[in-house]
N, C-alpha and C positions, 0 to 999 in steps of 0.2 A: 304544322310544326311541330318538333317535337316531346314525346311527353316531358321528358326531364325538362325542356323548356316551360312548357305548360306549369311544371309543380314549382319551379321558380317563380314564376309570376303572382300564382296566390299566395304558395308561401312566404314569398317574399315581399307581400305586401302588409301580410299578416304578422309577422315578426318585426317590417319596419316599423311597423305603428305600434306595434305593440298589441295591439288588440283582433279578435274575434268579430267581430262585431263591422257587418258590413256595411251599416247608416256611418259610425265611424270613420270607415276608410275613404269613401264616396270623400264624406267635408274635409279630410285630412289631402286626398288629390284635389280636389275642386272642383269635383262633380256636383250639382245640385239637383238634392232628391225632391223631389214635389208629389203630393199623393193627389191622386185624381178620383173625381165623382162620375159615374156613367160609364167605367170601362166596361161594360157591359164581362164576357167572359176575359177579356185578354187582362193578364198579372201584373206587364209590365214590360215597357220599352226602354230603350236607349237614344239618343237624338244627341245630335251636333248643330248649334242654332246661333250661325254667326261666331262661333266657334269657341260657343259658352256649350260647354257638354249636362247635360240630365237624363237624370233617370225618372221616368216619370211611374209611378206605381198605383197599383188597384189602390183605396183607401178601407177596401171590403176583405182587405186582407187578412187573417189574423198574424201574428206576433214570427210566429216558427217562417211562415211561408211566406212574408214580409224580409223577414231576413234573405231567404235563398232566391228568390226572385230579384234581389238589390243584389247580392252578391255573384250569378249571372249574369246581371246588367254592368256588374264591375266591368266582370271578363271581357264583353265586347268593348267598353272602354278601353282596355289593355291590351286586347288582342287585334281587335278588329272597328278600332274610330273609322278607315278611311271609310267603310263601307255607310256609314253615319254622317257622312258632310254632302255636299254638293246642292243643284239644286233642291230636287228631291229630297226629301227626309227616311231613311230606311227604316220601316220597323222591322222587328225579330219575331219571329215565329221561337215561342219560350219551347225549351226543352226537346226539338226536335230530332232525333239523334241522326238522322237522316242526312243533314246537310253538315260537311264541316264547321261552321267558325259556331251554330250551336251547338256540338260534340265539345272543341272546345271551351266556349264559355261556362259549359257543365265543369269541365274540370279545373279549371279556375274555383268557380264556385267550390266546389266540393275541396278545394285545397284549403282556399280561405275558410271555411265552416269546419271542417274537421283534420283533428292534428293527427297527424300520419301515426305519429309516434302511441297517440291515445286509443288510435283502431288499433295498432297491431297487441297493445296492449290488452287489452276486451280481447282480440283474437288466441293470441298464446298464452297470454295467462290467463286467463279467464274460462277461455274458450265459450264465448260467447257467439252466439247468430248471430245473425246481420238483423233480423228482428229487434232484437237486446240489446245491439252496441245503438239501435236509433234512438230507441228508447229512455239508454240512459244519457245519450248525447243529448236527446230533447230535438232527435230531427226525425224528418223522411224518410222512412228505408229505402227510399228507392234511392237516393239520395248516401245514404250509406253503403250501397249494394255499386252506386257510381263508381264511390271511392272503392270498394273495392276491385272493383273491374280493373282502375286504371294502376293498383296497386300492383294487380297482376301484369300489368303491360309494361310495367317497371323493373318486373321480375319477380314477384312473389309467385308462389305456385296454389294459391287460393283456389277452392271452388268456388265458379262464376255464380251469384246470386242473379237471379230471374228480379230482374222492375221491369217498370215500365218506363215506354220511355219516354211517355207524354204528360207526366205526372205531373207539368207545372202549366198545362193546357185551360 
């Protein structure tokens, strides 16, 4: 899928529902969000069960991580619903950047949660680092680094910021 299309999906949802809150977006697009006990290290998953769409979130996540994981799972809903259908219920490994579906869901999550213009303002107007942007936007530095990498894929010439690809595991 093209980088422009991934931007359109995430940014389009935020604009359509006039919010960057993934829990509100999930509700508005008809996904039921359930909080689960005993999820162990798993932070979340997306499943389609008898045509009903679900996001399962680990109830022990803090608010910031809940938002990131939910936005990531919305990315799967919008892009990879077919992978969660059928007899077997597909479970996704979160933020495994080595697979195309996980990378694409990560980009959609960054587009839902981080307004590109706001990130660009922090970079151009304030000369903030990725860490400073993350602090100002109340998010994880790895998500900001991913957003900057995506902006580079769209034609910006920023220095890439190292990030952990497994920060949601």
